N, C-alpha and C positions, 0 to 999 in steps of 0.2 A: 503493500501500501504506500504510495506517497503521501506523507505527513512532513506538516508543518510546526516546529515547535518553536514559538514567542517566548521567549525567556529563557537565559542557559547559566543562569544563576546555579547556587547551591543545590537547588532541587531538579531546575529546568536541565543542567547540563548532564547528569548523569541517566537524566530517565531518555534524553535525544540519544548517548552512548548507549544504551542499553534496547533502543529502536531499532538503530542501527546493527547492534549485531544482530538481532533478531532477522535481517534480511530486510527490512522496511526502507523504503529511499527515502530518507530523511532530509530535511531542510532546513535549517536553522536559521533564528535570527538574534539579537541581543543588541541591548542597548551599549555596551561596552566590548566591542568587536574581539576583542584577547579573550574572552572568555566563550565564546561559542567556538574556537579554533579547537582541535584535536579532538572533536568529539567522535570522528566518521561520519561527519555529515557534511552536507555545501552549506559554504558559509555565505549570507546574503546581509547587504549593508542596509536594503531597506526592506521593513516587514511585510508589504505589499507582494514583493517579488520573490520573497520566500513562499508567499501563499500562492500564487498566481497556478493553480495547475493541479495543486492540492486536492486530494478527497479527501483530507481531515487536516483539522488546525487543533493543536493542543497551546493555550495559554497558562504561562505561570510566569506571574511577574511578580511583584513587591505588596501591590494592594488597587483596590476598587479605582479608582481614578486612571494608575496607569495602563489596568486591562483595558479600559473604555478608550484612550485616548490614543489606543494603537490600535483596537479592535474597529473602531470608527474609522480609520483609514486602511487596513490590511485588510479586512474581510468581506469589503464590497466588491472585491474581485474575487472570488469565489463562486463557482458554481451552486445556482437552487440546489438545494440536496445535500450538499456538503456536510460534515460532519463536523461539529466545535466542539471540543471537550474543554469545557473553562475548570481549570484544576486551581487556580488560586485562592487564599481566603480573603474574600472580599465583603462578607457581611451581607446582609440581608438587602438593605437598597441598593446598593450597587450590583447584586445579583439580579435583582426585577429588571432594572435598568437594561441590563448586560443581556438577559434573558428577550428582553423588548428589539434589542439589536439585534439579535438572531434573527428573531420573527421578521422584521423588517425587511434582513437579506434572504429568507428566504431559506437559512440554513436550520441544522435538525440541531438543538443546544441542548446539551448536556452538562450539569451542574455535577462536576467531581472535585471538589478539595480531597486531599488526601490527609492520612495520618502516618507519620515516620518525620523522620531529619535526615540528614546527610546520608548518613550510614544505612539505614534499610533505602533511599533512594539509588545510593551505589550499588547495592543486592539486587537491587530489583525486586524488595519485599516491603512495597508500599501499601496501605489499606486504603482503598478506593470508597468515598461515599458519595454515591452515585442516584443522580434523580432527573428524570427524563423520559422520553415517549417511550413504550413498553418497545414500538417496533425497530429503536435505536440500540435495544442491549445487547442483542447478540452482537454486532458491528463494533459497538463499542469495548464490549468485552474482547474480543480478538485482538482489539487496539492497544488495549490495557494489559493482555497478560505479561509482556515483557518488562512491564515495569513493575509490578505488583502481584503480592501474592493472596489477592482474590479482590472483588467487589461487594460490596453493601446496596443494594438497591432500595432507596428509602422512601420513592414515591415518583407521582409524576409532575408534583407542583415544580416549579423553576428553579425555587432558594431552598427546598428539603434538604440538599447534600449539606449548603452552609449552615441550616438552621443546626443538624446535628452536628457538625463540626466545631462550632461556637459551646455547643453543649460539653463538648470533650474537651474545648482546649480551655472550658472555664475549669474544668477540674483537673486539667493539666497543669496551668499557670497558677491556680490556686495552692497547688501542691505544693512546687517548684519553692512559691515563696515559704510555705508554712515549712518546709524543709530550711532553708538560708536563716530562718527566725530561730529555728530550734539550733540548728548548731550553733549561731551567735549565741543562744542564750547558754547552751552549755558552756560556751568559751567562758562566758559573761561569770559563772557559776566555778569556773575554776574545774569543769568537767573536760576530760578529753572525748570530742564529737564522735570519735572511734566506738568509745563505750557505747554510746546510745544505738549507733549501728548494730554494734555487735547485742544488743540488749532487744533489737526490736527482729532478728536476723531469722526466718523461719518460723515465725509465728506468723497469727492474725493480722497483726501491727504491720507487717513486713511488705515491700514492695522494691522491686527490682529499681526502679528510678530514685529512690533514696538512698541508695548504694551507690549508683552510678555517678550521679549530681552533687553527690556528696563527696565522691573524691575528687569529683573535678573542682568543688566549691574551696575543699582544703589542699589541693594539691596546686592553684591556679592555674590546671589546665582550661581555658575559655577558648579553646579554637574552637570557631562557631560550627556547630553541629545546626543549631538554630539561633539565628541571630536574636538578642536581647532587643533590637529595636525591632523587629517583626512582632515577636512576642507582644512587646506592649502594643502596637498595634492592634494585635487582636482581642487583648484583655477591651479596649476602646471601643472596638465593636462588640462585644458582650456586653460592656455599658449600654452599648448604644440601641442593641434589641432588645434589652431589659426595659428601658424607660417607656415605647407603645403599650408592651404588657401590664403597664403600673406596678411593675418590680423593681425593689431597690436590694441592690447586692453588694453588703456592706463591704463580704471579703473580696469582692472582683475590685473594687474601690480601692483598698489598701495595697493588692495587689497592682494595681496602674499605678498608682503613688509611687508605692517603693521603687518598681521599675523605671519611671520615669526619675527618681532621684540617683537611681545608679546609672544611667543615662548622661544626667549631668556632670557626675562624675566621671564622664567617660570612657564609657563601656558597653555603649552602643553599639558597637561594631562587636563584639564576646560572645561567646554563647549565654541564654538565657542564665545558666546559672550563676553569670558575674552579677545578678540582683543581690547576691549576698551582699556585696560590698555597702549598700545599701543597710543593713543591718550590722554587720560586724562590731564588736567593741571596739576596735581603734577609731 
């Protein structure tokens, strides 16, 4: 299949590489050309040129406005009936606008955000939370097979995938902030944080993320698996989605503020584990 991948950063780059390895004809564009090279795909300087003639397009960009800006210019060159997998985390409002844009261009729009970070993207083991027309499911699954461990179809509503992604991300981001505060609290009391990790290991209290992100926080290993700036953006989308529902999320608000503080301290381009720097005793 001839596939265009628009956005080849931390997530989109490995996705394009895995699609190329699966013998698809992959065409890529990225705002920074260097990040689109050495993926086994043909590189274009203009997103519309990458999309021209493609049977399917994947958008994997930083946020909703970025996707909207690129899609408005690039996707109008696709043939009607082309498949658009919108895989960025953009929230509900942007998701609705993008779905409407796909309809205007007579494309088959599938909302398909993913669970996973850099390592699962490289291994092709992302989990896709997809929503779209039933007639598109088989075609989408064939395309997604080289980059995912599976697809959960959550409905036909064009923002159903985004809604589930925000719910899961709310749990993940608040858990990471909770871990950061727990480690900082232990240090403030003179308790070695590794004792906390030992105390929960193997019990109903345990979670793998506590050990992996805890080691990152304590060791200063902050190579971005998922950038703090993007995590902060996602929590903002969670808060935006809660407002129309009349729901107050104090934990999400605190997480958003702490992430913002860590970004102000200069850690925005590091891994989300860098939120720890907003709480540590020093």
